[in-house]
KENUVEX-31362 format. One record per residue (C-alpha): residue number from 0; x, y, z. Coordinates in steps of 0.05 Angstrom, whole numbers. Example, Ala and Ser with C-alpha at 12.3 -4.5 7.8 and 13.67 -1.06 7.14 Angstrom:
# residues 2
+------+--------+--------+--------+
| mipa |     xx |     yy |     zz |
+------+--------+--------+--------+
|    0 |    246 |    -90 |    156 |
|    1 |    273 |    -21 |    143 |
+------+--------+--------+--------+
# end
This chain:
# residues 502
+------+--------+--------+--------+
| mipa |     xx |     yy |     zz |
+------+--------+--------+--------+
|    0 |   -230 |   1171 |   2254 |
|    1 |   -293 |   1177 |   2296 |
|    2 |   -294 |   1253 |   2295 |
|    3 |   -328 |   1246 |   2227 |
|    4 |   -386 |   1211 |   2262 |
|    5 |   -395 |   1265 |   2316 |
|    6 |   -420 |   1323 |   2273 |
|    7 |   -490 |   1327 |   2300 |
|    8 |   -525 |   1300 |   2238 |
|    9 |   -601 |   1303 |   2243 |
|   10 |   -662 |   1292 |   2200 |
|   11 |   -729 |   1324 |   2214 |
|   12 |   -792 |   1284 |   2220 |
|   13 |   -818 |   1314 |   2156 |
|   14 |   -754 |   1295 |   2118 |
|   15 |   -757 |   1225 |   2147 |
|   16 |   -829 |   1214 |   2128 |
|   17 |   -817 |   1241 |   2058 |
|   18 |   -756 |   1198 |   2044 |
|   19 |   -775 |   1133 |   2078 |
|   20 |   -828 |   1108 |   2029 |
|   21 |   -781 |   1118 |   1970 |
|   22 |   -725 |   1082 |   2006 |
|   23 |   -769 |   1024 |   2026 |
|   24 |   -795 |   1016 |   1955 |
|   25 |   -725 |   1018 |   1926 |
|   26 |   -699 |    968 |   1977 |
|   27 |   -754 |    919 |   1963 |
|   28 |   -743 |    925 |   1888 |
|   29 |   -668 |    913 |   1896 |
|   30 |   -680 |    855 |   1944 |
|   31 |   -728 |    820 |   1896 |
|   32 |   -677 |    829 |   1840 |
|   33 |   -622 |    801 |   1885 |
|   34 |   -661 |    735 |   1893 |
|   35 |   -650 |    719 |   1820 |
|   36 |   -574 |    725 |   1826 |
|   37 |   -522 |    681 |   1859 |
|   38 |   -499 |    737 |   1905 |
|   39 |   -503 |    734 |   1981 |
|   40 |   -505 |    799 |   2020 |
|   41 |   -473 |    800 |   2089 |
|   42 |   -494 |    858 |   2134 |
|   43 |   -452 |    868 |   2197 |
|   44 |   -484 |    912 |   2250 |
|   45 |   -433 |    936 |   2302 |
|   46 |   -415 |    997 |   2342 |
|   47 |   -423 |   1033 |   2407 |
|   48 |   -469 |   1008 |   2462 |
|   49 |   -534 |   1046 |   2461 |
|   50 |   -525 |   1067 |   2389 |
|   51 |   -590 |   1035 |   2366 |
|   52 |   -561 |    975 |   2332 |
|   53 |   -619 |    931 |   2351 |
|   54 |   -669 |    982 |   2324 |
|   55 |   -632 |    983 |   2257 |
|   56 |   -636 |    907 |   2254 |
|   57 |   -712 |    913 |   2266 |
|   58 |   -718 |    965 |   2210 |
|   59 |   -680 |    921 |   2160 |
|   60 |   -726 |    863 |   2176 |
|   61 |   -786 |    909 |   2167 |
|   62 |   -762 |    940 |   2102 |
|   63 |   -737 |    878 |   2066 |
|   64 |   -776 |    817 |   2044 |
|   65 |   -772 |    772 |   2106 |
|   66 |   -771 |    710 |   2062 |
|   67 |   -703 |    729 |   2037 |
|   68 |   -670 |    751 |   2102 |
|   69 |   -632 |    712 |   2155 |
|   70 |   -618 |    748 |   2220 |
|   71 |   -569 |    723 |   2272 |
|   72 |   -551 |    755 |   2338 |
|   73 |   -484 |    734 |   2367 |
|   74 |   -482 |    742 |   2441 |
|   75 |   -467 |    685 |   2490 |
|   76 |   -436 |    622 |   2462 |
|   77 |   -469 |    555 |   2472 |
|   78 |   -435 |    491 |   2495 |
|   79 |   -440 |    465 |   2424 |
|   80 |   -404 |    527 |   2398 |
|   81 |   -350 |    527 |   2451 |
|   82 |   -332 |    455 |   2432 |
|   83 |   -315 |    475 |   2360 |
|   84 |   -268 |    526 |   2326 |
|   85 |   -292 |    597 |   2339 |
|   86 |   -312 |    611 |   2267 |
|   87 |   -358 |    550 |   2265 |
|   88 |   -416 |    592 |   2292 |
|   89 |   -405 |    645 |   2239 |
|   90 |   -400 |    597 |   2181 |
|   91 |   -467 |    567 |   2200 |
|   92 |   -498 |    636 |   2196 |
|   93 |   -473 |    656 |   2127 |
|   94 |   -530 |    670 |   2079 |
|   95 |   -541 |    630 |   2016 |
|   96 |   -534 |    662 |   1948 |
|   97 |   -590 |    710 |   1932 |
|   98 |   -605 |    723 |   2006 |
|   99 |   -588 |    777 |   2057 |
|  100 |   -555 |    756 |   2122 |
|  101 |   -559 |    807 |   2179 |
|  102 |   -507 |    793 |   2233 |
|  103 |   -520 |    831 |   2299 |
|  104 |   -452 |    823 |   2329 |
|  105 |   -400 |    785 |   2289 |
|  106 |   -329 |    758 |   2286 |
|  107 |   -305 |    827 |   2308 |
|  108 |   -338 |    827 |   2377 |
|  109 |   -296 |    779 |   2417 |
|  110 |   -226 |    803 |   2396 |
|  111 |   -245 |    876 |   2409 |
|  112 |   -274 |    862 |   2478 |
|  113 |   -215 |    818 |   2498 |
|  114 |   -166 |    872 |   2478 |
|  115 |   -204 |    926 |   2516 |
|  116 |   -202 |    884 |   2579 |
|  117 |   -128 |    868 |   2571 |
|  118 |   -136 |    794 |   2557 |
|  119 |    -96 |    800 |   2493 |
|  120 |    -44 |    849 |   2467 |
|  121 |    -45 |    892 |   2405 |
|  122 |     -3 |    840 |   2368 |
|  123 |    -57 |    787 |   2380 |
|  124 |   -112 |    836 |   2361 |
|  125 |    -76 |    851 |   2296 |
|  126 |    -69 |    777 |   2282 |
|  127 |   -144 |    768 |   2293 |
|  128 |   -160 |    826 |   2248 |
|  129 |   -115 |    799 |   2193 |
|  130 |   -152 |    733 |   2198 |
|  131 |   -218 |    770 |   2192 |
|  132 |   -194 |    809 |   2132 |
|  133 |   -172 |    744 |   2099 |
|  134 |   -238 |    711 |   2116 |
|  135 |   -278 |    768 |   2087 |
|  136 |   -234 |    770 |   2024 |
|  137 |   -247 |    696 |   2014 |
|  138 |   -323 |    707 |   2018 |
|  139 |   -319 |    769 |   1973 |
|  140 |   -277 |    731 |   1922 |
|  141 |   -334 |    680 |   1922 |
|  142 |   -383 |    735 |   1905 |
|  143 |   -409 |    760 |   1972 |
|  144 |   -427 |    834 |   1981 |
|  145 |   -407 |    863 |   2048 |
|  146 |   -444 |    919 |   2083 |
|  147 |   -405 |    933 |   2148 |
|  148 |   -440 |    986 |   2191 |
|  149 |   -407 |   1017 |   2252 |
|  150 |   -456 |   1059 |   2292 |
|  151 |   -420 |   1111 |   2333 |
|  152 |   -439 |   1156 |   2392 |
|  153 |   -395 |   1208 |   2425 |
|  154 |   -381 |   1195 |   2499 |
|  155 |   -430 |   1250 |   2518 |
|  156 |   -484 |   1223 |   2471 |
|  157 |   -474 |   1152 |   2497 |
|  158 |   -483 |   1174 |   2570 |
|  159 |   -546 |   1212 |   2551 |
|  160 |   -573 |   1154 |   2510 |
|  161 |   -562 |   1103 |   2565 |
|  162 |   -595 |   1148 |   2617 |
|  163 |   -654 |   1161 |   2572 |
|  164 |   -665 |   1088 |   2559 |
|  165 |   -657 |   1070 |   2632 |
|  166 |   -706 |   1123 |   2657 |
|  167 |   -761 |   1103 |   2608 |
|  168 |   -805 |   1045 |   2635 |
|  169 |   -814 |   1020 |   2563 |
|  170 |   -740 |   1017 |   2546 |
|  171 |   -703 |   1007 |   2612 |
|  172 |   -695 |    932 |   2597 |
|  173 |   -652 |    949 |   2537 |
|  174 |   -595 |    974 |   2582 |
|  175 |   -553 |    915 |   2601 |
|  176 |   -507 |    912 |   2661 |
|  177 |   -448 |    910 |   2614 |
|  178 |   -468 |    975 |   2580 |
|  179 |   -448 |   1019 |   2639 |
|  180 |   -386 |    976 |   2650 |
|  181 |   -366 |    987 |   2578 |
|  182 |   -382 |   1061 |   2584 |
|  183 |   -328 |   1069 |   2637 |
|  184 |   -279 |   1042 |   2585 |
|  185 |   -305 |   1087 |   2529 |
|  186 |   -237 |   1115 |   2510 |
|  187 |   -206 |   1045 |   2508 |
|  188 |   -263 |   1018 |   2466 |
|  189 |   -254 |   1076 |   2418 |
|  190 |   -179 |   1064 |   2412 |
|  191 |   -186 |    989 |   2401 |
|  192 |   -245 |    995 |   2354 |
|  193 |   -209 |   1046 |   2311 |
|  194 |   -149 |    999 |   2306 |
|  195 |   -194 |    941 |   2286 |
|  196 |   -232 |    982 |   2234 |
|  197 |   -170 |   1010 |   2202 |
|  198 |   -140 |    941 |   2194 |
|  199 |   -203 |    911 |   2163 |
|  200 |   -228 |    969 |   2120 |
|  201 |   -216 |    940 |   2051 |
|  202 |   -241 |    953 |   1981 |
|  203 |   -279 |    888 |   1980 |
|  204 |   -308 |    896 |   2051 |
|  205 |   -307 |    970 |   2070 |
|  206 |   -331 |    998 |   2136 |
|  207 |   -386 |   1052 |   2139 |
|  208 |   -385 |   1097 |   2200 |
|  209 |   -455 |   1121 |   2217 |
|  210 |   -469 |   1176 |   2267 |
|  211 |   -523 |   1145 |   2312 |
|  212 |   -546 |   1201 |   2359 |
|  213 |   -607 |   1217 |   2316 |
|  214 |   -652 |   1157 |   2304 |
|  215 |   -680 |   1181 |   2238 |
|  216 |   -612 |   1198 |   2210 |
|  217 |   -581 |   1131 |   2228 |
|  218 |   -639 |   1090 |   2201 |
|  219 |   -643 |   1127 |   2134 |
|  220 |   -567 |   1127 |   2127 |
|  221 |   -561 |   1053 |   2141 |
|  222 |   -618 |   1037 |   2092 |
|  223 |   -586 |   1079 |   2037 |
|  224 |   -518 |   1045 |   2047 |
|  225 |   -550 |    976 |   2041 |
|  226 |   -590 |    998 |   1980 |
|  227 |   -529 |   1026 |   1946 |
|  228 |   -488 |    963 |   1958 |
|  229 |   -542 |    918 |   1928 |
|  230 |   -555 |    964 |   1869 |
|  231 |   -481 |    970 |   1854 |
|  232 |   -474 |    895 |   1849 |
|  233 |   -537 |    887 |   1807 |
|  234 |   -511 |    940 |   1759 |
|  235 |   -444 |    904 |   1756 |
|  236 |   -478 |    838 |   1739 |
|  237 |   -521 |    872 |   1686 |
|  238 |   -459 |    903 |   1653 |
|  239 |   -420 |    838 |   1654 |
|  240 |   -478 |    793 |   1635 |
|  241 |   -447 |    738 |   1677 |
|  242 |   -447 |    665 |   1662 |
|  243 |   -428 |    608 |   1709 |
|  244 |   -360 |    603 |   1677 |
|  245 |   -341 |    677 |   1669 |
|  246 |   -370 |    718 |   1726 |
|  247 |   -323 |    732 |   1785 |
|  248 |   -383 |    729 |   1831 |
|  249 |   -412 |    663 |   1809 |
|  250 |   -376 |    597 |   1820 |
|  251 |   -366 |    557 |   1757 |
|  252 |   -410 |    497 |   1750 |
|  253 |   -400 |    479 |   1677 |
|  254 |   -344 |    438 |   1649 |
|  255 |   -286 |    474 |   1615 |
|  256 |   -219 |    452 |   1587 |
|  257 |   -172 |    430 |   1642 |
|  258 |   -123 |    486 |   1660 |
|  259 |    -49 |    475 |   1651 |
|  260 |    -14 |    446 |   1713 |
|  261 |     18 |    496 |   1759 |
|  262 |     82 |    456 |   1768 |
|  263 |    118 |    428 |   1707 |
|  264 |    166 |    376 |   1734 |
|  265 |    194 |    312 |   1706 |
|  266 |    181 |    277 |   1772 |
|  267 |    129 |    289 |   1827 |
|  268 |    121 |    273 |   1900 |
|  269 |     83 |    210 |   1880 |
|  270 |    143 |    184 |   1841 |
|  271 |    182 |    178 |   1906 |
|  272 |    131 |    133 |   1939 |
|  273 |    157 |     61 |   1945 |
|  274 |     98 |     20 |   1920 |
|  275 |    135 |    -46 |   1930 |
|  276 |    124 |    -43 |   2006 |
|  277 |     81 |   -100 |   2031 |
|  278 |     64 |   -142 |   2091 |
|  279 |     55 |   -216 |   2097 |
|  280 |    -11 |   -243 |   2123 |
|  281 |     22 |   -259 |   2190 |
|  282 |     53 |   -190 |   2197 |
|  283 |    -12 |   -158 |   2176 |
|  284 |    -53 |   -196 |   2228 |
|  285 |     -5 |   -179 |   2284 |
|  286 |      1 |   -105 |   2268 |
|  287 |    -73 |    -95 |   2256 |
|  288 |    -88 |   -123 |   2324 |
|  289 |    -35 |    -79 |   2355 |
|  290 |    -56 |    -14 |   2324 |
|  291 |   -131 |    -24 |   2325 |
|  292 |   -126 |    -39 |   2400 |
|  293 |    -83 |     24 |   2409 |
|  294 |   -131 |     67 |   2369 |
|  295 |   -190 |     42 |   2410 |
|  296 |   -156 |     64 |   2475 |
|  297 |   -133 |    130 |   2445 |
|  298 |   -202 |    150 |   2420 |
|  299 |   -232 |    138 |   2489 |
|  300 |   -175 |    178 |   2520 |
|  301 |   -190 |    234 |   2470 |
|  302 |   -263 |    232 |   2490 |
|  303 |   -245 |    239 |   2563 |
|  304 |   -198 |    297 |   2550 |
|  305 |   -245 |    330 |   2499 |
|  306 |   -195 |    325 |   2441 |
|  307 |   -231 |    322 |   2373 |
|  308 |   -202 |    291 |   2310 |
|  309 |   -213 |    301 |   2236 |
|  310 |   -186 |    248 |   2188 |
|  311 |   -194 |    257 |   2114 |
|  312 |   -183 |    206 |   2059 |
|  313 |   -165 |    223 |   1988 |
|  314 |   -135 |    179 |   1934 |
|  315 |   -139 |    150 |   1865 |
|  316 |   -202 |    113 |   1844 |
|  317 |   -198 |     41 |   1870 |
|  318 |   -141 |     60 |   1917 |
|  319 |   -177 |     28 |   1976 |
|  320 |   -204 |     89 |   2014 |
|  321 |   -268 |     55 |   2035 |
|  322 |   -235 |     -8 |   2060 |
|  323 |   -182 |     33 |   2098 |
|  324 |   -237 |     74 |   2131 |
|  325 |   -272 |      9 |   2152 |
|  326 |   -208 |    -15 |   2186 |
|  327 |   -204 |     51 |   2224 |
|  328 |   -276 |     51 |   2247 |
|  329 |   -273 |    -22 |   2267 |
|  330 |   -227 |      1 |   2323 |
|  331 |   -270 |     60 |   2346 |
|  332 |   -333 |     57 |   2387 |
|  333 |   -391 |     77 |   2341 |
|  334 |   -413 |    130 |   2391 |
|  335 |   -347 |    168 |   2380 |
|  336 |   -344 |    178 |   2305 |
|  337 |   -382 |    201 |   2243 |
|  338 |   -366 |    186 |   2170 |
|  339 |   -381 |    241 |   2120 |
|  340 |   -381 |    217 |   2048 |
|  341 |   -368 |    273 |   1999 |
|  342 |   -400 |    272 |   1930 |
|  343 |   -423 |    326 |   1883 |
|  344 |   -450 |    386 |   1923 |
|  345 |   -524 |    392 |   1934 |
|  346 |   -564 |    455 |   1915 |
|  347 |   -560 |    478 |   1987 |
|  348 |   -484 |    469 |   1986 |
|  349 |   -474 |    502 |   1919 |
|  350 |   -511 |    562 |   1946 |
|  351 |   -453 |    578 |   1993 |
|  352 |   -377 |    583 |   1993 |
|  353 |   -348 |    514 |   1981 |
|  354 |   -318 |    506 |   2051 |
|  355 |   -386 |    516 |   2084 |
|  356 |   -407 |    444 |   2075 |
|  357 |   -344 |    420 |   2112 |
|  358 |   -347 |    471 |   2169 |
|  359 |   -418 |    447 |   2186 |
|  360 |   -393 |    376 |   2198 |
|  361 |   -336 |    391 |   2245 |
|  362 |   -337 |    347 |   2307 |
|  363 |   -352 |    367 |   2378 |
|  364 |   -298 |    361 |   2430 |
|  365 |   -276 |    289 |   2440 |
|  366 |   -309 |    264 |   2376 |
|  367 |   -279 |    241 |   2309 |
|  368 |   -304 |    259 |   2240 |
|  369 |   -279 |    220 |   2180 |
|  370 |   -285 |    252 |   2111 |
|  371 |   -288 |    203 |   2053 |
|  372 |   -261 |    255 |   2003 |
|  373 |   -258 |    326 |   2026 |
|  374 |   -248 |    400 |   2013 |
|  375 |   -188 |    381 |   1970 |
|  376 |   -237 |    368 |   1913 |
|  377 |   -230 |    442 |   1897 |
|  378 |   -156 |    433 |   1878 |
|  379 |   -164 |    363 |   1849 |
|  380 |   -227 |    343 |   1811 |
|  381 |   -254 |    414 |   1805 |
|  382 |   -188 |    437 |   1778 |
|  383 |   -175 |    381 |   1729 |
|  384 |   -247 |    375 |   1704 |
|  385 |   -255 |    451 |   1698 |
|  386 |   -310 |    458 |   1750 |
|  387 |   -269 |    513 |   1784 |
|  388 |   -236 |    571 |   1748 |
|  389 |   -161 |    576 |   1752 |
|  390 |   -164 |    636 |   1800 |
|  391 |   -211 |    596 |   1845 |
|  392 |   -169 |    534 |   1854 |
|  393 |   -104 |    574 |   1858 |
|  394 |   -129 |    616 |   1917 |
|  395 |   -159 |    553 |   1949 |
|  396 |    -90 |    531 |   1973 |
|  397 |    -86 |    591 |   2020 |
|  398 |   -160 |    584 |   2039 |
|  399 |   -151 |    511 |   2057 |
|  400 |    -87 |    524 |   2097 |
|  401 |   -123 |    578 |   2138 |
|  402 |   -183 |    531 |   2149 |
|  403 |   -138 |    475 |   2175 |
|  404 |    -98 |    523 |   2217 |
|  405 |   -161 |    543 |   2253 |
|  406 |   -178 |    470 |   2265 |
|  407 |   -109 |    458 |   2295 |
|  408 |   -111 |    521 |   2337 |
|  409 |   -176 |    498 |   2368 |
|  410 |   -144 |    432 |   2387 |
|  411 |   -172 |    388 |   2332 |
|  412 |   -123 |    333 |   2310 |
|  413 |   -120 |    335 |   2234 |
|  414 |    -98 |    272 |   2196 |
|  415 |    -95 |    274 |   2120 |
|  416 |    -84 |    212 |   2078 |
|  417 |    -71 |    206 |   2004 |
|  418 |    -75 |    134 |   1981 |
|  419 |    -28 |    124 |   1923 |
|  420 |    -27 |     65 |   1875 |
|  421 |      7 |     53 |   1809 |
|  422 |    -29 |     62 |   1743 |
|  423 |    -22 |    -13 |   1727 |
|  424 |    -49 |    -32 |   1795 |
|  425 |   -109 |     13 |   1784 |
|  426 |   -123 |    -20 |   1718 |
|  427 |   -120 |    -89 |   1751 |
|  428 |   -169 |    -67 |   1804 |
|  429 |   -216 |    -36 |   1753 |
|  430 |   -219 |   -101 |   1714 |
|  431 |   -229 |   -141 |   1778 |
|  432 |   -288 |    -98 |   1797 |
|  433 |   -320 |   -110 |   1729 |
|  434 |   -312 |   -185 |   1736 |
|  435 |   -338 |   -193 |   1808 |
|  436 |   -413 |   -184 |   1814 |
|  437 |   -415 |   -154 |   1884 |
|  438 |   -359 |   -104 |   1866 |
|  439 |   -388 |    -83 |   1799 |
|  440 |   -425 |    -24 |   1829 |
|  441 |   -358 |      7 |   1848 |
|  442 |   -336 |     18 |   1776 |
|  443 |   -368 |     72 |   1733 |
|  444 |   -356 |    105 |   1666 |
|  445 |   -330 |    165 |   1705 |
|  446 |   -275 |    122 |   1735 |
|  447 |   -250 |    104 |   1666 |
|  448 |   -255 |    176 |   1643 |
|  449 |   -216 |    201 |   1703 |
|  450 |   -162 |    150 |   1688 |
|  451 |   -149 |    184 |   1621 |
|  452 |   -132 |    247 |   1661 |
|  453 |    -79 |    210 |   1702 |
|  454 |    -22 |    259 |   1686 |
|  455 |    -65 |    320 |   1699 |
|  456 |    -87 |    292 |   1766 |
|  457 |    -15 |    273 |   1783 |
|  458 |      7 |    345 |   1773 |
|  459 |    -52 |    370 |   1815 |
|  460 |    -35 |    322 |   1871 |
|  461 |     37 |    345 |   1870 |
|  462 |     14 |    417 |   1877 |
|  463 |    -35 |    398 |   1932 |
|  464 |     16 |    364 |   1975 |
|  465 |     69 |    417 |   1962 |
|  466 |     23 |    475 |   1981 |
|  467 |    -19 |    445 |   2037 |
|  468 |     26 |    397 |   2077 |
|  469 |     38 |    439 |   2139 |
|  470 |     65 |    428 |   2208 |
|  471 |     -4 |    430 |   2238 |
|  472 |    -37 |    389 |   2183 |
|  473 |     14 |    346 |   2146 |
|  474 |     -2 |    299 |   2089 |
|  475 |     12 |    225 |   2095 |
|  476 |     22 |    195 |   2026 |
|  477 |      5 |    121 |   2034 |
|  478 |     36 |     67 |   1991 |
|  479 |    -27 |     31 |   1971 |
|  480 |     -9 |    -23 |   1921 |
|  481 |    -10 |    -72 |   1979 |
|  482 |    -75 |    -59 |   2017 |
|  483 |    -50 |    -93 |   2079 |
|  484 |     10 |    -46 |   2083 |
|  485 |    -33 |     15 |   2070 |
|  486 |    -84 |     -1 |   2124 |
|  487 |    -30 |    -11 |   2176 |
|  488 |      6 |     53 |   2156 |
|  489 |    -58 |     92 |   2164 |
|  490 |    -75 |     63 |   2232 |
|  491 |     -4 |     73 |   2256 |
|  492 |     -3 |    146 |   2233 |
|  493 |    -71 |    161 |   2263 |
|  494 |    -48 |    133 |   2330 |
|  495 |     16 |    174 |   2326 |
|  496 |    -23 |    238 |   2315 |
|  497 |    -71 |    224 |   2373 |
|  498 |    -14 |    205 |   2420 |
|  499 |     22 |    270 |   2405 |
|  500 |    -41 |    311 |   2419 |
|  501 |    -56 |    273 |   2484 |
+------+--------+--------+--------+
# end
């Protein structure tokens, strides 16, 4: 593979000075046009040590409008990053729509280095690359443009480059101790890098190999690749004349007719929930004291052992999510948890892939984050109300499973609760809210409108549980007609999950 990037490509100073002004003008024009779209551009800068990757990053920042560029260098991980899933640091760096994100180092770096040093085997490397390919596909499906640049030097050229940099008083600081260490493993790095590139070179996120021995050639080539990628997408958008509900690169934000349910069944998972289950006041008081006391001890033990938890609450309107959350938090020291209420996304959140706003709130080691509604809105309200296209909510099942798998792999305890109540019980609670002054704020016209979509939501819930209840992140469907029974079931389940993890 890398032989194609060892051909001795060069550009004269005269050629460089003649082409550069045209390239810079075209890049700026394309970048300004990009700002008016909903397309993020993700530039990954990787390759051989000493290949001038940092210089290319400087050139991109010089050639583009700095107000529309976000540059992130991934090197050493901070304590805050180490206490969360590995991809947390990358999600935070993803550019918003209409912006260019330059990633100096990326999700490729750690797996490649670990394989070179024998910390993982090829099978693990392949698994990591498959995850990366899936991650990039998810972002590309959401409209992102990928420009993945691999700057290559031959072994001879790398030795010469490192020596030249080291001998020059102005550049010697750019040679890191690890550069010569990596040079001794050049052949292994080449082998592993080729394996990684081949496994992640896709139509939606292709790799570009750039010969890096000649500075002028590598800079002009990289600039032209970036320009071509932006212009290609701009031309595609111009041809398609996209709208929020039709473009594959723009998330739908307008209402549309609700799609047909994916599963047509006479009964659903919810039909098998025994809603007659209940507790007496005496049983409720005893079990609440028991499980709240246990949860208090478990959350402190989790803090000491640095085990984080994520608990999410979904359910019908008026199912008692808020009151159930209050019974959970009453047992947990306020210093150990955060509640994240999820409503309609903000402009900042709409400017990124829908999972971004949930990744950013993941807890540090030992802490608990409680989501009052969650990422499942994509396959529930967004599906039923037509805020997401059918292809978007269908692929969301896999995207969500992969997200939760990463949480579990990092040691986060995931507890998912669906609070189920009967349709008649919901009507009773709606009317009660209208009659009681201090509860009236809880009932809205939207609640009544959602109730008319009961059957559509029921089918969506069935799909959700069927497709996303996994070993590492199972659903607990809570019988909620009796609030006392529901609260105890939730506390008991949360304790069970924490005990298993500890």
